[in-house]
N, C-alpha and C positions, 0 to 999 in steps of 0.2 A: 156471555155465551153465545148470544146470538149474534154474536160477529163472526165465532169460529161455524156455525150451521150457516151462515153465508157464504163463507170462503167456501166450503162445500159444496156447497149448492152451486156457488159461481166456478168450480172449477168440474160439479159435473154438467154444469149446462155449457161449459166452452169444449169440453171430452165430445157429450152429445154435436156438438154445432162442426167441429172438427170431422166426426164420422158422416153427416151427411153433407160437408162440405166434399170428401175425399167421394161419398157416396154419388154426388150431380157430378165433379169432376170424371167420375168413370164411364157414369151414364152419357154426358156429354162429348165425351173421347170416343165412343162405340157408336153414339151419333152420326157425328162428324165422321166417322171412317165407313161407316154404310152410306152414308149422301155421297161420300167420296168414291164410293164404288159404284154406287148408282150413276154418277155421273160419268165416270171412266169407261160404264156398259153404254151407256146414250152416246157417246161422242164415239163410239169405236163402231155403232152399231150404223150411226150416222155418217161417219166414214167410209165406209165400205157399203151403203147404198149410194154416195157421192160417186164411189170409185166404178162403180157399176153401171148406175146413168151414163157417166162421164164416155165410159167404154162404149156404150151402147149408141151414144149419140156421134162418139167420133168413126164409129162403124158405118152408121147411117151415113155423113156427110163422106167418107170414105166411097160407100157403094153408088151415092150422087154423083159422086165427080168421075167415076169408072163408066156409068150409065150415060153423062151426059158432057164430054171434055170439053165440048166449045162451047158451050154456057158457061161453064165452070172459068173457063180463062177468060169469055166476056165479063163476067162478073167481080172476077179478082180484076181486069182493066180498069171496068167502070170505079173500084173502091178505092183504086190507084191514084184515078185521075181526082176522086174525091178528097183521099187526105192531101194529095198532092197540094190543091188548089186550096185546100183550106191552110196548108201551111206556108206559102206564099202569099196566102192575104197577109198573115199574121208580121211579117218581116216587110 
């Protein structure tokens, strides 16, 4: 009769283990979804911040070009010469 008792104990333990696995799976899924949601929100905030910063930087550059067109032209010419010289040296 001890084998029957052991079989019932085994079945009860297996059922309890199955319940715990289901509970763990549910908890893990919830935690993963919360983490994913947090990451999405963080990335959205980061994107918004970068977009705002880029827009302000572009506005500043445009304003400097409008305020100092000759200096902007000379800087562009100088950079073009540097890049052109570097490309000619490579060949």
